[in-house]
gemmi code that builds the backbone of each chain (N, CA, C; Angstrom):
import gemmi

chains = {
    "A": [
        ("GLY", (0.872, -0.909, -0.163), (-0.128, -0.085, 0.041), (0.676, 1.540, -0.172)),
        ("ALA", (0.295, 2.391, 0.144), (0.620, 4.001, -0.011), (1.602, 3.537, 1.074)),
        ("VAL", (2.333, 4.723, 0.785), (3.506, 5.410, 2.359), (4.062, 5.456, 2.499)),
        ("VAL", (3.887, 6.849, 3.415), (3.975, 8.612, 3.662), (4.573, 8.359, 4.806)),
        ("SER", (6.116, 8.802, 4.299), (7.168, 8.695, 5.419), (6.912, 10.079, 6.371)),
        ("GLN", (6.886, 10.832, 7.580), (7.293, 12.289, 7.999), (8.825, 12.198, 9.151)),
        ("HIS", (9.658, 12.663, 8.963), (10.201, 12.677, 9.883), (10.903, 14.635, 10.135)),
        ("PRO", (11.426, 14.449, 11.205), (11.902, 13.570, 12.268), (9.781, 13.408, 13.620)),
        ("SER", (9.837, 12.391, 13.813), (8.917, 11.666, 14.756), (8.027, 12.793, 16.270)),
        ("ARG", (9.576, 13.347, 16.639), (9.161, 14.178, 17.407), (10.858, 15.497, 17.685)),
        ("VAL", (10.650, 15.915, 18.268), (11.201, 17.128, 17.865), (11.082, 18.225, 19.780)),
        ("ILE", (12.016, 18.594, 19.579), (12.370, 19.489, 21.190), (13.671, 20.501, 20.624)),
        ("CYS", (13.144, 21.648, 21.117), (14.245, 22.547, 20.830), (13.871, 23.853, 21.407)),
        ("LYS", (15.079, 24.641, 21.164), (14.478, 25.876, 22.197), (14.424, 26.783, 21.206)),
        ("SER", (13.303, 27.881, 22.190), (12.416, 28.930, 21.494), (13.821, 29.285, 20.480)),
        ("GLY", (12.421, 30.069, 19.382), (13.577, 31.044, 18.725), (14.651, 30.004, 17.020)),
        ("THR", (14.191, 28.627, 17.313), (14.875, 27.928, 16.236), (14.207, 28.110, 15.837)),
        ("SER", (14.609, 27.127, 14.281), (13.204, 26.867, 12.756), (13.825, 25.275, 12.557)),
        ("VAL", (13.157, 25.607, 12.725), (12.356, 23.151, 12.661), (12.003, 22.933, 11.095)),
        ("LYS", (12.753, 22.001, 10.418), (11.816, 21.506, 9.539), (11.369, 20.431, 9.958)),
        ("ILE", (10.009, 20.454, 9.236), (9.594, 18.537, 9.239), (9.522, 17.829, 7.438)),
        ("GLU", (10.193, 16.978, 7.317), (9.553, 16.778, 5.897), (9.006, 15.244, 5.949)),
        ("CYS", (8.132, 15.801, 4.498), (7.383, 14.544, 4.515), (7.461, 14.191, 3.343)),
        ("ARG", (7.325, 12.647, 2.885), (7.321, 12.173, 2.235), (6.492, 10.750, 1.689)),
        ("SER", (6.572, 10.994, 0.089), (5.610, 9.730, -0.718), (6.641, 9.009, -0.813)),
        ("LEU", (6.955, 7.546, -0.106), (7.519, 6.154, -0.581), (7.835, 6.203, -1.574)),
        ("ASP", (6.202, 5.526, -1.728), (6.184, 4.706, -2.939), (4.581, 4.642, -4.347)),
        ("PHE", (4.754, 5.765, -4.513), (3.880, 6.909, -5.209), (3.820, 8.291, -5.173)),
        ("GLN", (3.296, 9.684, -6.427), (4.395, 10.537, -6.507), (2.799, 11.201, -6.375)),
        ("ALA", (3.515, 12.519, -4.782), (2.146, 12.705, -3.996), (1.770, 13.781, -5.245)),
        ("THR", (1.093, 14.384, -5.657), (1.043, 15.649, -6.809), (-0.121, 16.832, -5.729)),
        ("THR", (-0.248, 16.239, -4.622), (-0.731, 17.301, -2.834), (-0.268, 16.883, -1.823)),
        ("MET", (0.175, 17.860, -1.419), (0.228, 17.294, 0.389), (-0.181, 18.360, 0.443)),
        ("PHE", (-1.032, 17.404, 2.119), (-1.844, 18.697, 2.848), (-0.750, 18.726, 4.500)),
        ("TRP", (-0.865, 19.899, 4.862), (-0.413, 19.738, 5.894), (-1.640, 20.301, 7.112)),
        ("TYR", (-1.356, 19.239, 8.460), (-2.292, 19.898, 9.596), (-1.701, 19.852, 10.793)),
        ("ARG", (-2.196, 20.570, 12.215), (-1.794, 20.600, 13.291), (-3.324, 20.111, 13.635)),
        ("GLN", (-2.911, 19.396, 15.303), (-3.417, 18.757, 15.864), (-3.326, 18.635, 17.128)),
        ("PHE", (-3.714, 19.702, 18.045), (-3.308, 20.077, 19.362), (-4.253, 18.723, 20.499)),
        ("PRO", (-3.383, 18.729, 21.269), (-4.021, 18.117, 22.109), (-5.679, 17.529, 22.552)),
        ("LYS", (-6.167, 16.477, 22.453), (-7.621, 16.013, 22.338), (-8.352, 16.978, 21.072)),
        ("GLN", (-7.072, 17.223, 20.434), (-9.163, 18.453, 19.625), (-8.362, 17.230, 17.849)),
        ("SER", (-9.250, 18.197, 17.222), (-9.296, 17.544, 15.981), (-8.487, 17.457, 15.337)),
        ("LEU", (-7.739, 17.606, 14.086), (-7.017, 17.807, 12.996), (-7.313, 19.507, 12.363)),
        ("MET", (-6.223, 20.247, 12.302), (-6.213, 21.431, 11.693), (-5.793, 21.328, 9.979)),
        ("LEU", (-6.527, 21.132, 8.980), (-5.710, 22.134, 7.793), (-4.784, 22.942, 8.124)),
        ("MET", (-3.456, 23.052, 8.252), (-3.421, 24.350, 7.423), (-2.993, 24.920, 6.331)),
        ("ALA", (-2.205, 24.101, 5.272), (-1.667, 24.216, 3.795), (-2.023, 23.180, 2.975)),
        ("THR", (-1.865, 23.490, 1.567), (-2.174, 22.574, 1.041), (-0.899, 22.518, -0.202)),
        ("SER", (-0.306, 22.150, -0.356), (1.006, 22.247, -0.972), (0.716, 21.307, -2.359)),
        ("ASN", (1.012, 22.180, -3.966), (0.974, 21.322, -5.388), (2.151, 21.640, -5.815)),
        ("GLU", (2.992, 19.662, -5.953), (4.074, 20.100, -6.469), (4.617, 21.112, -7.270)),
        ("GLY", (5.791, 21.797, -7.240), (6.532, 23.070, -7.972), (5.222, 24.303, -7.780)),
        ("SER", (3.998, 24.296, -7.275), (3.859, 25.486, -6.989), (3.893, 26.108, -5.726)),
        ("LYS", (3.205, 26.921, -5.392), (3.201, 27.925, -3.750), (2.676, 27.634, -3.143)),
        ("ALA", (2.046, 27.007, -1.818), (0.943, 26.162, -0.886), (-0.208, 27.581, -0.623)),
        ("THR", (-1.088, 26.700, -0.158), (-2.694, 27.266, -0.419), (-2.567, 27.299, 1.398)),
        ("TYR", (-2.837, 28.517, 1.635), (-2.636, 28.334, 3.366), (-4.156, 28.504, 3.891)),
        ("GLU", (-4.590, 28.030, 4.382), (-6.166, 28.084, 4.977), (-6.087, 29.835, 6.107)),
        ("GLN", (-6.731, 30.085, 6.569), (-7.086, 31.350, 6.692), (-6.369, 31.143, 8.174)),
        ("GLY", (-6.243, 32.470, 8.693), (-5.358, 33.015, 9.926), (-3.861, 31.689, 9.969)),
        ("VAL", (-3.816, 30.674, 9.756), (-2.917, 30.211, 9.331), (-1.605, 31.513, 8.362)),
        ("GLU", (-0.759, 31.771, 9.878), (0.923, 33.184, 8.537), (1.658, 31.856, 8.052)),
        ("LYS", (1.912, 32.258, 6.686), (2.364, 32.031, 5.378), (4.174, 31.869, 6.241)),
        ("ASP", (4.171, 32.434, 6.386), (6.240, 33.774, 6.718), (6.237, 32.906, 7.963)),
        ("LYS", (5.723, 32.230, 8.793), (5.646, 31.798, 10.368), (6.640, 29.849, 9.802)),
        ("PHE", (5.397, 29.580, 9.205), (5.120, 28.189, 8.245), (5.518, 27.853, 6.634)),
        ("LEU", (6.854, 27.665, 6.491), (7.135, 27.404, 5.756), (7.029, 26.351, 4.598)),
        ("ILE", (6.475, 26.136, 3.502), (6.201, 24.769, 2.791), (6.857, 25.253, 1.813)),
        ("ASN", (7.684, 23.751, 1.375), (8.281, 23.651, 0.498), (8.030, 22.216, -0.574)),
        ("HIS", (6.958, 22.249, -1.917), (7.261, 20.670, -2.423), (7.738, 20.988, -3.637)),
        ("ALA", (8.722, 21.052, -3.943), (9.971, 20.254, -4.684), (9.712, 19.358, -5.272)),
        ("SER", (9.566, 18.321, -5.412), (9.505, 17.328, -6.004), (7.668, 16.072, -5.588)),
        ("LEU", (7.456, 15.511, -6.466), (6.610, 14.766, -6.437), (6.721, 13.513, -5.268)),
        ("THR", (7.258, 13.288, -4.390), (7.106, 12.855, -3.000), (7.880, 13.523, -1.960)),
        ("LEU", (8.178, 14.810, -1.732), (9.425, 15.259, -0.591), (8.139, 16.967, -1.226)),
        ("SER", (7.931, 17.134, 0.733), (7.268, 18.009, 1.095), (7.849, 18.417, 2.600)),
        ("THR", (7.632, 19.826, 2.554), (8.663, 19.749, 3.596), (7.688, 21.647, 4.378)),
        ("LEU", (7.677, 20.981, 5.789), (6.981, 22.196, 7.031), (8.234, 22.759, 7.569)),
        ("THR", (8.593, 24.213, 8.108), (9.599, 24.872, 8.124), (8.989, 26.061, 8.911)),
        ("VAL", (8.736, 25.426, 10.701), (8.210, 26.485, 11.766), (9.516, 27.015, 12.108)),
        ("THR", (9.291, 28.228, 11.424), (10.669, 28.803, 11.530), (10.108, 30.596, 13.277)),
        ("SER", (11.235, 30.404, 13.802), (11.797, 30.762, 14.730), (10.321, 30.928, 15.615)),
        ("ALA", (10.719, 29.197, 16.093), (9.518, 28.430, 16.681), (9.336, 28.871, 18.299)),
        ("HIS", (8.479, 29.545, 18.248), (7.672, 29.847, 20.288), (7.231, 28.415, 20.830)),
        ("PRO", (7.153, 28.300, 22.327), (5.721, 27.457, 22.815), (4.517, 27.648, 22.522)),
        ("GLU", (4.425, 28.397, 21.980), (3.210, 28.873, 21.201), (2.708, 27.964, 19.875)),
        ("ASP", (4.035, 27.098, 19.962), (3.681, 26.599, 18.079), (4.072, 24.808, 18.421)),
        ("SER", (3.997, 24.708, 20.021), (4.298, 23.240, 20.141), (3.118, 22.833, 19.332)),
        ("SER", (3.667, 21.808, 18.967), (1.728, 20.905, 18.561), (2.189, 19.506, 18.043)),
        ("PHE", (1.095, 18.751, 17.330), (1.330, 17.600, 17.195), (1.506, 18.071, 15.422)),
        ("TYR", (2.528, 18.145, 14.003), (1.490, 18.385, 12.810), (2.138, 17.062, 12.028)),
        ("ILE", (1.029, 16.548, 11.463), (0.865, 15.692, 10.450), (0.174, 16.451, 8.947)),
        ("CYS", (0.696, 15.740, 8.357), (1.359, 15.614, 7.018), (0.478, 14.410, 6.005)),
        ("SER", (-0.388, 14.239, 4.880), (-0.688, 13.855, 3.326), (-0.578, 14.089, 2.690)),
        ("ALA", (-0.813, 12.419, 1.831), (-0.435, 12.967, 0.826), (-1.274, 12.108, -0.185)),
        ("GLN", (-1.794, 12.671, -1.270), (-2.525, 12.092, -2.273), (-1.647, 12.426, -4.104)),
        ("GLY", (-1.911, 10.475, -4.349), (-1.556, 11.418, -5.734), (-2.254, 10.770, -6.769)),
        ("GLY", (-2.236, 11.544, -8.472), (-2.415, 11.256, -9.114), (-3.535, 12.355, -9.252)),
        ("GLY", (-3.536, 13.806, -8.349), (-4.577, 14.377, -8.837), (-5.919, 14.478, -8.980)),
        ("TYR", (-6.751, 13.314, -9.237), (-8.023, 13.950, -8.904), (-8.863, 13.581, -7.261)),
        ("SER", (-9.440, 13.880, -7.113), (-10.734, 13.865, -5.953), (-10.777, 12.294, -5.251)),
        ("ASN", (-10.834, 11.752, -6.129), (-10.858, 9.913, -5.988), (-10.084, 9.451, -5.089)),
        ("GLN", (-9.012, 9.757, -4.911), (-7.641, 9.492, -4.822), (-7.552, 9.283, -2.966)),
        ("PRO", (-7.469, 8.365, -2.665), (-7.328, 8.786, -1.061), (-5.874, 9.044, -0.616)),
        ("GLN", (-6.188, 10.604, 0.537), (-4.895, 10.379, 1.059), (-4.466, 9.377, 2.336)),
        ("HIS", (-3.003, 9.412, 2.065), (-2.453, 8.695, 2.547), (-1.424, 9.626, 4.267)),
        ("PHE", (-1.795, 9.103, 5.126), (-1.127, 10.153, 6.325), (0.594, 9.467, 6.678)),
        ("GLY", (0.846, 11.166, 7.272), (2.469, 10.026, 7.429), (1.824, 9.820, 9.607)),
        ("ASP", (3.372, 9.772, 9.811), (2.787, 9.314, 11.314), (2.890, 10.149, 12.443)),
        ("GLY", (3.225, 11.471, 11.978), (2.942, 12.777, 12.434), (4.264, 13.621, 13.762)),
        ("THR", (4.500, 15.210, 13.558), (5.719, 15.187, 14.165), (5.956, 15.402, 15.461)),
        ("ARG", (5.741, 15.549, 16.674), (5.557, 16.109, 17.833), (6.463, 17.316, 17.847)),
        ("LEU", (5.884, 18.739, 17.714), (7.066, 19.484, 18.542), (6.556, 20.289, 19.661)),
        ("SER", (8.020, 20.540, 20.405), (7.804, 20.794, 21.853), (9.090, 21.677, 21.701)),
        ("ILE", (8.631, 23.012, 22.008), (9.497, 24.498, 21.944), (9.831, 24.554, 23.690)),
        ("LEU", (10.738, 24.183, 23.921), (10.879, 25.071, 25.279), (10.995, 26.747, 25.309)),
    ],
    "B": [
        ("ALA", (-19.367, 26.398, 3.664), (-18.482, 26.142, 3.993), (-18.638, 24.412, 4.472)),
        ("GLN", (-17.698, 23.437, 4.508), (-18.602, 22.259, 4.895), (-18.198, 21.905, 6.751)),
        ("THR", (-18.780, 21.619, 7.376), (-19.023, 21.062, 8.430), (-18.300, 19.902, 8.733)),
        ("VAL", (-18.579, 19.463, 9.953), (-18.551, 17.799, 9.747), (-18.572, 17.656, 11.555)),
        ("THR", (-20.290, 17.536, 12.201), (-19.986, 17.266, 13.292), (-20.287, 15.893, 14.094)),
        ("GLN", (-19.454, 15.574, 15.345), (-19.768, 14.071, 15.876), (-19.949, 14.488, 17.322)),
        ("SER", (-20.699, 14.541, 17.448), (-21.808, 14.804, 18.606), (-21.413, 13.825, 20.151)),
        ("GLN", (-20.432, 12.350, 19.981), (-20.182, 12.004, 21.060), (-19.266, 11.685, 20.886)),
        ("PRO", (-17.943, 12.863, 22.346), (-16.817, 12.691, 22.222), (-16.431, 11.408, 22.610)),
        ("GLU", (-17.420, 10.825, 23.618), (-16.581, 9.605, 23.889), (-17.742, 8.187, 23.964)),
        ("MET", (-17.189, 6.934, 23.590), (-18.500, 6.090, 23.645), (-17.102, 4.459, 24.501)),
        ("SER", (-18.200, 4.181, 24.892), (-17.616, 2.985, 25.435), (-18.564, 1.544, 24.846)),
        ("VAL", (-17.385, 0.475, 24.654), (-18.510, -1.217, 24.454), (-17.745, -2.016, 25.370)),
        ("GLN", (-18.314, -3.041, 25.278), (-17.650, -4.003, 25.197), (-17.073, -5.140, 24.345)),
        ("GLU", (-15.740, -5.518, 24.759), (-15.347, -6.208, 24.024), (-16.378, -7.168, 22.944)),
        ("ALA", (-16.722, -8.165, 21.773), (-17.452, -8.281, 21.144), (-18.893, -7.620, 20.578)),
        ("GLU", (-18.898, -6.887, 21.432), (-20.094, -5.660, 21.008), (-20.758, -4.822, 20.019)),
        ("THR", (-21.610, -4.229, 19.705), (-21.896, -3.382, 18.761), (-21.930, -2.247, 19.463)),
        ("VAL", (-20.741, -1.313, 18.008), (-20.963, 0.241, 18.451), (-21.520, 0.689, 17.458)),
        ("THR", (-22.286, 1.833, 17.269), (-22.694, 2.668, 16.102), (-21.665, 4.218, 16.990)),
        ("LEU", (-21.172, 5.514, 16.003), (-20.603, 6.519, 16.436), (-21.386, 7.324, 15.366)),
        ("SER", (-21.967, 8.192, 15.857), (-22.682, 9.315, 15.067), (-21.840, 10.031, 14.471)),
        ("CYS", (-22.230, 10.634, 12.851), (-21.686, 11.428, 12.337), (-22.199, 12.435, 11.343)),
        ("THR", (-22.474, 13.848, 11.288), (-23.442, 14.419, 10.750), (-22.767, 15.187, 9.452)),
        ("TYR", (-23.210, 16.174, 8.633), (-21.775, 17.298, 8.376), (-23.366, 17.907, 7.204)),
        ("ASP", (-22.633, 19.483, 7.268), (-23.564, 19.981, 5.793), (-22.965, 20.136, 5.376)),
        ("THR", (-23.598, 20.198, 4.182), (-22.834, 21.065, 2.501), (-23.801, 21.606, 1.867)),
        ("SER", (-23.531, 21.867, 0.507), (-24.169, 22.015, -0.485), (-24.413, 21.667, -1.692)),
        ("GLU", (-23.007, 20.690, -1.635), (-22.310, 20.316, -2.922), (-23.239, 18.378, -2.682)),
        ("SER", (-23.781, 18.093, -4.358), (-23.962, 17.705, -4.423), (-23.253, 15.992, -4.065)),
        ("ASP", (-21.670, 16.183, -4.845), (-21.095, 15.058, -5.206), (-19.391, 15.237, -4.131)),
        ("TYR", (-20.004, 14.170, -3.297), (-18.138, 14.373, -2.366), (-18.144, 13.021, -1.644)),
        ("TYR", (-17.032, 13.378, -0.163), (-16.841, 11.819, 0.439), (-16.633, 11.833, 1.581)),
        ("LEU", (-17.103, 10.857, 1.661), (-16.751, 10.847, 3.095), (-15.786, 9.859, 3.919)),
        ("PHE", (-15.623, 9.902, 5.122), (-14.129, 8.952, 5.396), (-14.985, 8.716, 6.636)),
        ("TRP", (-14.363, 8.120, 7.436), (-14.104, 7.088, 8.977), (-12.174, 7.113, 8.952)),
        ("TYR", (-11.568, 7.804, 9.956), (-10.228, 7.297, 9.721), (-10.095, 6.535, 12.160)),
        ("LYS", (-9.521, 6.392, 12.306), (-9.054, 5.767, 13.461), (-7.562, 6.546, 13.562)),
        ("GLN", (-7.340, 6.630, 15.677), (-6.504, 7.283, 15.464), (-6.052, 6.958, 17.134)),
        ("PRO", (-5.445, 5.264, 16.566), (-4.956, 4.965, 18.043), (-3.854, 6.002, 19.481)),
        ("PRO", (-3.439, 4.907, 20.081), (-2.666, 6.492, 20.960), (-1.601, 6.320, 20.407)),
        ("SER", (-0.962, 5.434, 19.063), (0.452, 6.207, 18.029), (0.358, 7.312, 17.823)),
        ("ARG", (-1.232, 7.943, 17.121), (-1.314, 9.295, 16.799), (-1.326, 8.947, 14.772)),
        ("GLN", (-1.029, 7.941, 14.978), (-1.183, 7.274, 13.182), (-2.247, 7.526, 12.867)),
        ("MET", (-2.838, 8.439, 11.317), (-3.995, 7.650, 11.358), (-4.312, 7.163, 9.688)),
        ("ILE", (-5.471, 6.546, 10.742), (-6.093, 5.045, 9.657), (-7.198, 4.737, 9.161)),
        ("LEU", (-7.070, 5.695, 7.705), (-8.373, 5.443, 6.866), (-9.013, 3.630, 6.999)),
        ("VAL", (-10.348, 4.108, 7.485), (-10.990, 2.534, 7.813), (-11.972, 2.603, 7.091)),
        ("ILE", (-12.778, 3.798, 6.371), (-14.240, 3.026, 5.914), (-13.825, 4.381, 4.946)),
        ("ARG", (-14.337, 4.395, 3.357), (-15.043, 5.854, 2.700), (-16.319, 5.297, 1.757)),
        ("GLN", (-16.722, 6.286, 1.248), (-17.854, 6.443, 0.739), (-17.971, 7.366, 0.019)),
        ("GLU", (-18.685, 7.561, -1.390), (-18.334, 8.560, -2.170), (-20.093, 8.632, -2.140)),
        ("ALA", (-20.747, 10.004, -2.342), (-21.998, 10.510, -2.129), (-22.881, 9.461, -3.406)),
        ("TYR", (-21.976, 9.992, -4.664), (-22.956, 9.237, -5.456), (-23.316, 7.643, -5.209)),
        ("LYS", (-22.964, 6.986, -4.022), (-23.656, 5.402, -4.471), (-24.801, 5.507, -3.005)),
        ("GLN", (-25.476, 4.963, -3.657), (-25.830, 4.226, -2.790), (-26.339, 3.429, -2.050)),
        ("GLN", (-25.393, 2.745, -2.303), (-25.189, 1.492, -1.270), (-23.991, 1.243, -0.052)),
        ("ASN", (-24.824, 1.003, 1.096), (-23.457, 1.470, 2.370), (-22.336, 1.187, 2.057)),
        ("ALA", (-21.687, 1.161, 2.070), (-19.859, 0.649, 2.658), (-19.078, -0.160, 4.107)),
        ("THR", (-19.042, -1.317, 3.510), (-18.599, -2.413, 4.139), (-17.100, -2.204, 3.946)),
        ("GLU", (-16.549, -2.717, 5.491), (-14.955, -3.395, 5.534), (-14.965, -4.241, 6.636)),
        ("ASN", (-15.765, -5.326, 5.691), (-14.888, -6.612, 7.513), (-15.914, -5.935, 8.535)),
        ("ARG", (-15.182, -5.864, 9.995), (-16.106, -5.298, 10.570), (-16.576, -4.402, 10.652)),
        ("PHE", (-17.095, -3.593, 10.191), (-17.031, -1.824, 9.763), (-17.938, -1.440, 8.473)),
        ("SER", (-18.754, -0.822, 8.722), (-20.138, -0.969, 8.236), (-20.516, 0.522, 7.998)),
        ("VAL", (-20.838, 1.488, 7.247), (-21.746, 2.965, 7.655), (-22.751, 2.965, 7.138)),
        ("ASN", (-23.901, 3.886, 7.533), (-24.801, 3.997, 7.736), (-25.095, 5.256, 7.024)),
        ("PHE", (-25.631, 5.935, 5.587), (-24.953, 6.389, 4.875), (-26.195, 7.627, 4.451)),
        ("GLN", (-26.990, 8.226, 5.429), (-28.316, 9.127, 4.680), (-28.073, 9.868, 4.566)),
        ("LYS", (-27.989, 10.168, 3.020), (-27.481, 11.762, 2.243), (-28.849, 13.378, 2.667)),
        ("ALA", (-29.540, 12.449, 2.069), (-30.625, 13.231, 2.725), (-30.883, 13.837, 3.817)),
        ("ALA", (-30.603, 13.408, 4.974), (-30.421, 13.501, 5.943), (-28.487, 13.727, 6.283)),
        ("LYS", (-28.179, 14.399, 5.366), (-26.233, 14.616, 5.555), (-25.500, 13.232, 6.941)),
        ("SER", (-26.227, 11.901, 7.437), (-25.997, 11.514, 8.010), (-24.393, 10.456, 7.743)),
        ("PHE", (-24.141, 10.409, 8.705), (-22.939, 9.111, 8.752), (-22.225, 8.355, 9.232)),
        ("SER", (-22.761, 7.222, 10.004), (-22.582, 6.297, 11.159), (-21.422, 5.781, 10.504)),
        ("LEU", (-21.145, 4.964, 11.576), (-20.266, 3.857, 11.435), (-20.607, 2.363, 12.533)),
        ("LYS", (-20.454, 1.809, 11.922), (-20.838, 0.469, 13.044), (-19.878, -0.535, 12.925)),
        ("ILE", (-19.193, -0.539, 14.138), (-18.140, -1.178, 14.282), (-18.749, -3.078, 15.153)),
        ("SER", (-18.941, -3.721, 14.684), (-19.441, -5.121, 14.965), (-18.182, -6.005, 15.583)),
        ("ASP", (-18.721, -6.991, 16.407), (-17.466, -7.730, 17.135), (-16.426, -7.157, 17.765)),
        ("SER", (-16.576, -6.045, 18.560), (-15.413, -4.871, 19.056), (-14.331, -5.537, 19.076)),
        ("GLN", (-13.160, -4.949, 18.934), (-11.929, -5.493, 19.492), (-11.441, -4.771, 20.596)),
        ("LEU", (-10.158, -5.127, 21.224), (-9.870, -4.640, 22.099), (-8.623, -3.280, 21.207)),
        ("GLY", (-8.357, -4.215, 19.559), (-7.408, -3.019, 19.333), (-8.518, -2.204, 18.250)),
        ("ASP", (-9.532, -1.858, 18.924), (-10.121, -0.654, 18.272), (-10.336, 0.306, 18.624)),
        ("ALA", (-10.099, 0.629, 20.191), (-9.870, 1.622, 21.193), (-9.207, 2.659, 20.324)),
        ("ALA", (-9.404, 3.239, 20.302), (-9.136, 4.895, 19.526), (-9.880, 5.674, 19.143)),
        ("MET", (-8.967, 6.913, 19.072), (-9.963, 7.975, 18.765), (-10.192, 8.167, 17.859)),
        ("TYR", (-11.460, 8.117, 16.880), (-12.554, 7.953, 16.138), (-12.341, 8.815, 15.102)),
        ("PHE", (-12.414, 9.902, 13.986), (-12.827, 11.032, 12.828), (-13.729, 10.508, 11.897)),
        ("CYS", (-14.748, 11.259, 11.782), (-15.277, 12.024, 10.991), (-14.867, 12.834, 9.448)),
        ("ALA", (-15.495, 12.539, 7.802), (-14.156, 13.527, 7.926), (-14.743, 14.008, 6.206)),
        ("TYR", (-14.924, 14.596, 5.562), (-15.528, 14.972, 4.236), (-14.530, 15.862, 3.044)),
        ("ARG", (-15.143, 15.173, 2.388), (-14.072, 15.425, 1.061), (-14.814, 15.741, -0.013)),
        ("SER", (-14.870, 17.234, -0.926), (-15.397, 18.259, -1.757), (-15.248, 16.765, -2.942)),
        ("ASP", (-15.746, 16.632, -3.777), (-15.323, 15.804, -5.273), (-15.609, 16.961, -6.699)),
        ("THR", (-13.944, 17.253, -6.333), (-13.829, 18.988, -7.384), (-12.773, 18.476, -8.541)),
        ("GLY", (-12.977, 16.891, -8.752), (-12.000, 16.593, -10.054), (-10.661, 16.819, -9.281)),
        ("THR", (-10.433, 17.454, -8.871), (-8.602, 17.616, -8.892), (-8.657, 17.805, -6.696)),
        ("ALA", (-6.948, 17.353, -6.135), (-7.083, 17.080, -4.806), (-7.816, 18.220, -3.668)),
        ("SER", (-8.418, 17.363, -2.881), (-9.139, 18.585, -1.887), (-9.015, 18.014, -0.501)),
        ("LYS", (-8.718, 19.613, 0.298), (-8.941, 18.595, 1.498), (-9.944, 18.041, 2.699)),
        ("LEU", (-9.606, 17.225, 3.603), (-10.655, 17.122, 4.301), (-10.658, 18.085, 4.959)),
        ("THR", (-11.818, 17.937, 5.669), (-12.196, 18.989, 6.876), (-13.351, 17.621, 7.944)),
        ("PHE", (-11.957, 17.747, 8.779), (-12.708, 15.969, 10.350), (-13.365, 17.064, 10.914)),
        ("GLY", (-14.873, 16.513, 11.610), (-15.036, 16.088, 12.481), (-14.056, 16.616, 14.222)),
        ("THR", (-14.814, 16.590, 15.329), (-14.022, 17.030, 16.542), (-13.560, 15.390, 17.083)),
        ("GLY", (-13.926, 13.864, 16.829), (-13.519, 12.797, 17.348), (-14.808, 12.462, 18.337)),
        ("THR", (-14.616, 10.992, 17.799), (-14.985, 10.169, 18.806), (-13.824, 8.995, 19.809)),
        ("ARG", (-13.776, 9.571, 21.063), (-12.755, 8.147, 21.438), (-13.882, 7.289, 21.752)),
        ("LEU", (-13.235, 6.006, 21.736), (-13.911, 4.979, 21.660), (-13.134, 3.619, 23.113)),
        ("GLN", (-14.008, 3.868, 23.478), (-13.462, 2.763, 24.826), (-13.920, 1.309, 24.501)),
        ("VAL", (-12.654, 0.328, 24.952), (-13.604, -1.143, 24.606), (-13.268, -2.026, 25.784)),
        ("THR", (-13.848, -2.006, 26.950), (-14.309, -3.239, 27.950), (-14.122, -4.669, 27.565)),
        ("LEU", (-13.191, -4.967, 28.383), (-13.171, -6.449, 29.111), (-14.963, -7.086, 29.293)),
    ],
}
model = gemmi.Model(1)
for chain_id, residues in chains.items():
    chain = gemmi.Chain(chain_id)
    for i, (resn, *xyz) in enumerate(residues, 1):
        res = gemmi.Residue()
        res.name, res.seqid = resn, gemmi.SeqId(i, " ")
        for name, pos in zip(("N", "CA", "C"), xyz):
            atom = gemmi.Atom()
            atom.name, atom.element = name, gemmi.Element(name[0])
            atom.pos, atom.b_iso = gemmi.Position(*pos), 0.0
            res.add_atom(atom)
        chain.add_residue(res)
    model.add_chain(chain)
structure = gemmi.Structure()
structure.add_model(model)
structure.setup_entities()
């Protein structure tokens, strides 16, 4: 089946640090990748949608200069949390969809737990 | 905008019994997809079952089945012969059928406990 690898699984760093999270589709080409944020005991909230080779589309209220998304290839998207602060601590999950058609399922990575001290 | 509502924050079921999780949604679209995802403590999102809105037949996957009522905008999940491994957060999700990749809108989730 389709596998999405997300790395790292856990990050603990100091306030002010920039953190990069990678999302890779291992056995399929992901034309579209999605980045979600999940607070404890809450649902997943979409942050942005990225298509290979184009700028990401951010959801309302998400700072694009804070959360930089790059989707440079059909198998890799990255989310960089710039100058992270404690309020950025959260669980971040990516998903990938291949084929470019809405009937294709989204496959999720295992998530990244980000803790900013 | 579409919304997804899960009115049961927590549910409990005994092992081997059947449980139904509720989900309602609001949309003005006629073509869309509905999903149930399971999120165990490991936090990985696992697709349980999906339903295309244009299909009248309810989707089934082994012990999991749905009751899709399009007119009522209801999409409940039934888990039969519950197992300890079914314990998890369950999220109902909606996705538009735009012809291209589109985002998922999730409900707030239902935490399912399975007891002996």
